[in-house]
C-alpha positions in Angstrom: -35.5 -146.7 -172.9 -35.6 -149.9 -170.7 -38.8 -152.1 -171.2 -40.0 -151.2 -167.6 -39.7 -147.5 -168.4 -42.1 -147.9 -171.4 -45.1 -148.3 -169.2 -44.0 -146.0 -166.4 -46.3 -142.9 -166.0 -44.9 -140.9 -162.9 -47.4 -138.1 -163.1 -50.4 -140.5 -163.4 -48.9 -142.5 -160.5 -48.3 -139.4 -158.2 -51.8 -138.0 -159.0 -53.6 -141.4 -158.3 -51.6 -141.8 -155.0 -52.5 -138.3 -154.0 -56.2 -139.0 -154.5 -56.4 -142.1 -152.4 -58.3 -141.7 -149.2 -57.1 -138.1 -148.6 -59.2 -135.4 -146.7 -58.8 -132.1 -148.6 -58.7 -128.8 -146.8 -57.1 -127.0 -149.8 -57.7 -125.7 -153.3 -59.1 -126.7 -155.9 -62.6 -126.5 -154.7 -64.0 -129.2 -156.8 -62.7 -131.7 -154.3 -61.9 -134.2 -157.0 -65.5 -135.2 -157.5 -66.0 -137.7 -160.3 -67.3 -136.4 -163.5 -67.3 -136.9 -167.2 -64.0 -137.8 -169.0 -62.6 -134.5 -169.9 -60.4 -135.8 -172.7 -63.3 -136.1 -175.2 -63.7 -132.3 -175.0 -60.1 -131.6 -175.7 -60.6 -130.1 -179.1 -59.1 -127.2 -181.0 -60.4 -124.2 -182.9 -62.5 -126.4 -185.3 -65.4 -125.1 -187.3 -68.4 -124.5 -184.9 -66.3 -123.7 -182.2 -64.5 -120.4 -181.4 -61.3 -118.6 -180.9 -60.5 -117.2 -177.4 -58.4 -114.2 -178.7 -61.0 -113.2 -181.3 -64.2 -114.7 -179.9 -67.4 -114.4 -182.0 -69.2 -117.5 -181.3 -69.6 -119.8 -178.2 -66.7 -118.2 -176.2 -68.0 -114.7 -176.8 -71.4 -115.8 -175.6 -70.1 -117.6 -172.6 -68.1 -114.6 -171.6 -71.2 -112.4 -171.9 -73.2 -114.7 -169.6 -70.3 -114.7 -167.2 -70.1 -111.0 -167.1 -73.8 -111.0 -166.2 -73.3 -113.5 -163.4 -70.4 -111.7 -162.1 -72.0 -108.1 -162.4 -69.2 -106.9 -164.7 -69.3 -104.7 -167.8 -67.2 -107.5 -169.6 -65.4 -110.8 -168.7 -62.5 -112.6 -170.3 -61.7 -116.2 -169.7 -58.3 -117.0 -168.8 -56.5 -120.3 -169.3 -53.1 -119.3 -167.8 -54.6 -118.5 -164.4 -55.3 -115.1 -162.6 -51.5 -114.6 -163.0 -51.7 -114.0 -166.7 -54.5 -111.5 -166.1 -52.4 -109.5 -163.6 -49.4 -109.5 -165.8 -51.4 -108.4 -168.8 -53.2 -105.6 -166.9 -49.9 -104.0 -165.8 -48.0 -104.7 -169.1 -50.9 -103.0 -171.1 -51.9 -100.1 -168.9 -48.4 -99.0 -167.9 -45.4 -97.4 -169.7 -41.7 -97.4 -168.9 -40.8 -95.0 -166.2 -44.4 -95.0 -164.7 -44.9 -95.7 -160.9 -47.4 -98.4 -160.1 -48.8 -98.4 -156.5 -49.2 -101.8 -155.1 -49.4 -103.8 -151.9 -46.2 -105.4 -150.9 -48.1 -108.6 -150.7 -48.8 -108.6 -154.6 -48.3 -111.8 -156.4 -45.2 -112.7 -158.5 -47.2 -112.4 -161.6 -47.6 -108.6 -160.8 -43.7 -108.4 -160.6 -43.7 -110.0 -164.2 -45.8 -107.1 -165.2 -43.4 -104.6 -163.8 -40.5 -106.2 -165.5 -42.3 -106.5 -168.9 -43.5 -102.8 -168.9 -40.5 -101.2 -167.2 -42.6 -99.7 -164.3 -41.4 -98.8 -160.9 -43.2 -100.0 -157.9 -44.4 -97.8 -155.1 -45.1 -100.4 -152.4 -47.9 -100.1 -149.6 -46.7 -102.0 -146.4 -48.5 -104.8 -144.9 -48.7 -105.5 -141.2 -48.9 -108.8 -139.2 -51.4 -110.2 -136.8 -51.0 -113.0 -134.2 -48.5 -115.7 -134.9 -47.0 -113.5 -137.6 -50.1 -114.0 -139.9 -49.9 -111.3 -142.7 -52.9 -108.8 -142.7 -53.5 -106.5 -145.6 -53.1 -103.0 -146.8 -54.9 -100.2 -145.0 -56.6 -97.1 -146.7 -54.4 -94.8 -144.7 -51.1 -96.3 -146.0 -52.7 -96.5 -149.5 -53.4 -92.8 -149.4 -49.9 -92.0 -148.3 -48.5 -94.1 -151.3 -50.7 -92.3 -153.7 -49.7 -88.9 -152.5 -46.0 -89.9 -152.5 -46.2 -90.8 -156.2 -45.0 -87.6 -158.0 -47.1 -88.1 -161.1 -50.6 -89.7 -161.6 -50.1 -93.4 -161.2 -51.4 -95.7 -164.2 -52.8 -98.0 -161.5 -53.3 -99.1 -158.0 -53.0 -102.9 -157.3 -54.5 -104.3 -154.1 -54.6 -108.1 -153.3 -57.9 -108.9 -151.5 -58.3 -111.4 -149.9 -54.8 -112.5 -149.1 -53.8 -116.1 -148.9 -55.1 -116.0 -145.2 -58.4 -114.7 -146.0 -57.8 -111.1 -145.0 -59.7 -108.4 -146.9 -58.7 -104.7 -147.3 -61.3 -102.1 -147.1 -61.8 -102.1 -150.9 -64.8 -99.6 -150.9 -62.7 -96.8 -149.1 -59.6 -97.7 -151.2 -61.8 -97.5 -154.4 -62.9 -94.1 -153.2 -59.3 -92.9 -152.8 -58.5 -94.1 -156.3 -61.5 -92.5 -157.9 -60.7 -89.2 -156.3 -57.4 -89.1 -158.3 -58.6 -90.9 -161.4 -56.3 -93.9 -160.8 -57.6 -97.2 -162.2 -58.1 -99.8 -159.4 -56.9 -103.3 -160.1 -57.8 -106.0 -157.6 -56.2 -109.4 -157.4 -59.3 -111.3 -156.0 -58.0 -114.7 -157.1 -59.0 -116.2 -153.7 -62.3 -114.4 -153.5 -64.3 -115.4 -156.5 -67.0 -116.7 -154.2 -67.6 -113.4 -152.3 -70.3 -112.3 -154.6 -72.6 -115.4 -154.1 -73.5 -115.1 -150.5 -74.3 -112.2 -148.2 -72.2 -113.6 -145.3 -69.0 -113.3 -147.4 -66.8 -110.2 -147.5 -67.5 -107.3 -149.9 -66.4 -108.1 -153.4 -64.5 -106.2 -156.0 -67.4 -106.1 -158.2 -69.6 -104.1 -155.9 -66.7 -102.0 -154.4 -65.8 -100.0 -157.4 -62.8 -101.8 -158.9 -61.9 -101.1 -162.4 -60.4 -104.6 -163.1 -60.3 -107.6 -161.1 -59.3 -111.4 -161.5 -60.9 -114.5 -160.0 -59.1 -117.8 -159.9 -62.2 -120.0 -160.6 -60.2 -123.1 -160.0 -59.2 -122.0 -156.4 -62.7 -121.5 -154.8 -65.4 -122.0 -157.5 -64.6 -125.5 -158.9 -63.3 -125.0 -162.3 -60.3 -126.9 -163.7 -56.9 -125.6 -163.0 -55.8 -123.0 -163.9 -59.1 -121.6 -165.3 -59.8 -118.0 -164.1 -61.9 -114.9 -165.0 -60.8 -111.2 -165.7 -63.5 -108.7 -165.3 -63.9 -105.0 -166.2 -66.5 -102.8 -164.7 -68.7 -100.8 -167.2 -66.9 -97.5 -167.8 -63.7 -98.8 -166.5 -60.6 -96.5 -166.7 -58.9 -99.3 -168.9 -57.6 -99.3 -172.4 -59.3 -102.4 -173.5 -57.6 -102.8 -176.9 -54.1 -102.8 -175.2 -55.5 -105.2 -172.6 -56.8 -107.6 -175.2 -53.6 -107.6 -177.0 -51.7 -108.3 -173.9 -53.8 -111.1 -172.9 -53.2 -112.8 -176.3 -49.4 -112.3 -175.6 -49.3 -113.9 -172.2 -51.5 -116.9 -172.8 -50.9 -120.0 -174.7 -51.9 -119.9 -178.4 -53.6 -123.2 -177.9 -56.2 -122.5 -175.2 -57.4 -125.8 -173.8 -61.1 -126.3 -174.3 -61.7 -128.5 -171.2 -60.6 -125.5 -169.1 -62.9 -123.2 -171.2 -65.8 -125.4 -170.8 -65.1 -125.8 -167.0 -65.3 -121.8 -166.9 -68.6 -121.9 -168.6 -70.0 -124.7 -166.4 -68.9 -123.0 -163.3 -70.6 -119.9 -164.4 -73.9 -121.7 -164.8 -73.4 -123.6 -161.5 -73.0 -120.3 -159.7 -76.0 -118.8 -161.1 -78.3 -121.7 -160.3 -76.7 -123.2 -157.1 -74.0 -120.7 -155.8 -75.9 -119.3 -152.9 -77.1 -122.5 -151.6 -73.8 -124.3 -152.1 -71.9 -121.5 -150.1 -74.7 -121.4 -147.6 -73.8 -125.2 -146.8 -70.0 -124.5 -146.8 -70.5 -121.6 -144.4 -72.5 -123.8 -142.0 -69.4 -126.4 -142.0 -66.9 -123.5 -141.6 -68.8 -122.1 -138.6 -69.1 -125.5 -137.0 -65.4 -126.1 -137.6 -64.4 -122.7 -136.2 -66.6 -123.2 -133.2 -65.1 -126.7 -132.4 -61.5 -125.4 -132.9 -61.9 -122.4 -130.6 -63.1 -124.7 -127.8 -59.5 -126.1 -127.7 -57.1 -125.2 -125.0 -54.3 -125.0 -127.7 -55.7 -123.9 -131.1 -57.2 -120.7 -132.0 -58.5 -119.2 -135.2 -57.7 -115.9 -136.8 -60.8 -113.7 -136.0 -62.1 -110.3 -136.9 -61.1 -109.0 -133.5 -57.4 -109.7 -134.7 -57.9 -107.3 -137.6 -57.7 -103.5 -137.9 -61.1 -101.8 -138.2 -62.5 -102.0 -141.7 -60.8 -105.1 -142.7 -62.9 -108.3 -143.3 -62.2 -112.1 -143.2 -63.2 -114.8 -145.5 -65.1 -117.2 -143.2 -64.3 -120.2 -145.5 -60.5 -119.8 -145.1 -59.5 -120.6 -141.5 -56.0 -119.7 -140.2 -55.2 -121.9 -137.1 -52.5 -120.7 -134.7 -51.2 -122.0 -131.3 -48.7 -121.4 -128.5 -48.7 -124.6 -126.5 -47.4 -127.1 -129.1 -43.7 -128.0 -129.9 -44.3 -127.8 -133.6 -43.9 -125.3 -136.2 -46.7 -125.1 -138.8 -44.5 -127.0 -141.2 -44.0 -129.7 -138.8 -47.7 -129.9 -138.0 -48.7 -130.0 -141.6 -46.4 -133.0 -142.0 -47.9 -134.7 -139.0 -51.4 -134.2 -140.3 -50.5 -135.7 -143.7 -48.4 -138.5 -142.5 -50.5 -139.8 -139.7 -54.1 -138.5 -140.4 -54.1 -138.2 -144.2 -55.2 -134.6 -143.9 -53.8 -132.1 -146.5 -54.1 -128.4 -145.6 -53.7 -125.3 -147.8 -50.7 -123.8 -146.4 -48.3 -123.9 -143.4 -46.4 -121.0 -141.8 -44.0 -120.7 -138.8 -46.7 -121.1 -136.2 -50.0 -121.4 -138.1 -52.0 -123.6 -140.8 -54.4 -122.4 -143.5 -57.3 -124.6 -144.2 -60.0 -124.2 -146.8 -63.6 -125.1 -146.5 -65.4 -125.4 -149.9 -68.9 -126.6 -151.3 -69.3 -130.3 -150.9 -67.4 -130.6 -147.6 -69.8 -131.5 -144.9 -69.5 -131.9 -141.2 -68.2 -135.6 -141.6 -65.0 -134.3 -143.1 -64.8 -131.5 -140.7 -65.0 -134.0 -138.0 -61.9 -135.8 -139.3 -59.8 -132.8 -138.8 -61.4 -131.9 -135.3 -60.6 -135.5 -134.0 -57.0 -135.1 -135.4 -56.5 -131.8 -133.7 -57.9 -133.0 -130.4 -55.5 -136.1 -130.5 -52.6 -134.0 -131.3 -53.4 -131.6 -128.4 -53.6 -134.6 -125.9 -50.3 -136.1 -127.3 -48.1 -133.0 -127.6 -49.5 -130.2 -125.5 -46.6 -128.3 -123.7 -45.9 -124.9 -122.2 -43.2 -124.3 -124.8 -43.9 -121.7 -127.4 -43.0 -121.4 -131.2 -42.2 -117.8 -131.9 -42.8 -116.6 -135.4 -39.9 -115.2 -137.2 -39.1 -111.4 -137.5 -41.1 -110.0 -140.5 -39.4 -109.2 -143.8 -38.5 -105.5 -144.0 -39.3 -103.1 -146.9 -35.7 -102.6 -148.4 -34.4 -99.5 -150.3 -35.0 -99.6 -154.0 -32.1 -98.4 -156.1 -33.5 -99.1 -159.7 -36.6 -100.5 -161.3 -37.0 -104.2 -161.6 -36.5 -104.1 -165.5 -33.3 -102.0 -165.1 -31.8 -104.5 -162.6 -32.8 -107.4 -164.7 -31.1 -105.9 -167.7 -27.8 -105.3 -166.0 -24.8 -107.6 -165.8 -25.3 -109.9 -162.9 -23.1 -112.3 -160.9 -23.9 -115.2 -158.3 -23.1 -114.6 -154.7 -23.7 -117.1 -151.7 -26.6 -116.2 -149.7 -24.7 -115.6 -146.7 -22.5 -113.0 -148.5 -25.4 -111.2 -150.3 -26.2 -108.5 -147.7 -25.5 -105.1 -149.1 -25.8 -106.2 -152.7 -28.5 -105.1 -155.1 -30.7 -108.0 -156.2 -30.9 -108.8 -159.9 -33.7 -111.4 -159.4 -37.0 -112.1 -157.7 -37.1 -114.3 -154.7 -40.5 -115.8 -154.0 -41.8 -118.3 -151.4 -44.4 -120.6 -152.7 -47.0 -120.5 -151.2 -48.1 -117.7 -151.1 -46.3 -116.5 -154.2 -45.5 -113.0 -153.1 -41.9 -111.9 -153.7 -39.9 -111.0 -150.6 -37.2 -109.5 -152.8 -37.4 -107.6 -156.0 -34.8 -106.9 -158.5 -33.3 -103.4 -158.0 -33.8 -103.8 -154.1 -30.9 -103.9 -151.5 -30.4 -107.2 -150.0 -30.7 -106.5 -146.2 -28.9 -108.6 -143.6 -32.2 -109.2 -141.9 -33.6 -110.5 -145.3 -30.7 -112.9 -145.5 -31.4 -114.1 -142.1 -35.1 -114.5 -142.7 -34.6 -116.4 -145.9 -32.0 -118.8 -144.3 -34.7 -119.5 -141.4 -37.4 -120.1 -144.0 -35.2 -122.5 -145.8 -34.4 -124.4 -142.7 -38.2 -124.7 -142.1 -38.6 -126.3 -145.6 -40.2 -123.4 -147.4 -39.8 -123.6 -151.2 -38.4 -120.5 -152.9 -39.3 -120.7 -156.6 -36.2 -118.5 -157.7 -33.5 -119.8 -155.3 -30.4 -121.1 -156.9 -29.3 -124.2 -154.9 -26.4 -125.6 -156.9 -23.7 -126.0 -155.8 -24.7 -123.9 -152.8 -27.5 -121.5 -152.0 -26.9 -118.4 -154.2 -28.5 -115.2 -155.2 -28.1 -113.3 -158.5 -27.0 -109.7 -157.9 -26.1 -106.7 -159.9 -22.4 -106.9 -160.8 -21.4 -103.2 -160.9 -22.8 -102.1 -157.5 
């Protein structure tokens, strides 16, 4: 190692650069507020502390207090994110050959649960709104999927809200699940705040879910990747299997700083949650009002959604027709020229997050930037969203496809093959292709377009060329 390299800390340098004078409209919700030095609390399972996977002391008590705040029968602290909770839920409650009913917008971690357990998915389709913004699953389509399943499903997985803040009608879907005694799992990773203000959408806790997860680091202010998993009292869940699975999919060295942040977040929510989200809502409503006065920009609104769906008012999805930019280009412009970082970009939209601690002063920074961009670049040209991903035929379960011999093929030659891998754009982290599915020509075209727009695919093989792993003997 060269002398200069011994004092080179690239991660520290990158983090310090990112924190310098940036306006944050994205997760995590703690907004990099100054706090105590967390390193002093980075301890292990010492006498007087506790064990996450067999808690009897401080962790057990903290989880009981969290269950009370979140109106759950029981709560588990997660140190590998909501992702590990979803994987464990599917892995523990399903058996090989079962069929899990799930929204096509489910997170990649749910796909991991399918592969680990040998379960086949029955997908519920998801429609699109203006500018190609994904909506969410409908009760009618959910009921059709439940009826199509030959045997009783071991679970029904709904993602609500989605990455764009669109919420399914959980109450009606929970009623469908109860009628057939099917456990309802809800990925509420982005909706942990819903319980804490009456102006926020209906939450999983009060809608009849059996199991749900909240990413406390996304909207509640805990350290990344601290999250909660909750079970309702009397949930249709095998808790012994669930707890075993949670121990399998999480690190055996759970970080106490993350556990501490989950405990502190719980206390903050009990004491300050309603007031904090009241303030955030005021900022969000102000921001939405100012944006909708624009001749160019619009915000996704309840009027754009099917009846019964709800929208998180703290997550604003901006779209436009009279700018020569894709969402990815506008995202880069905001970052480079205005030092504004947004949560996510799409072909013709941006997603921004309003969180506690963000006041109107910060909102005005974004408003001024959008007004200036409107004056500089307004045009009659339209950016058209790409065609949606189609739901392809499924020829085998994800696990079966993963276990078969596979070969690499160039992306432009993959149409007609059967995928042997996941393909997942991040964000939002929902696979557009599952192992065992046919690779459609339309899928190849959409992937190529997304890559040209700079979307990052977690599973794409890029060397020496763009390639997909497909089943060899198909």
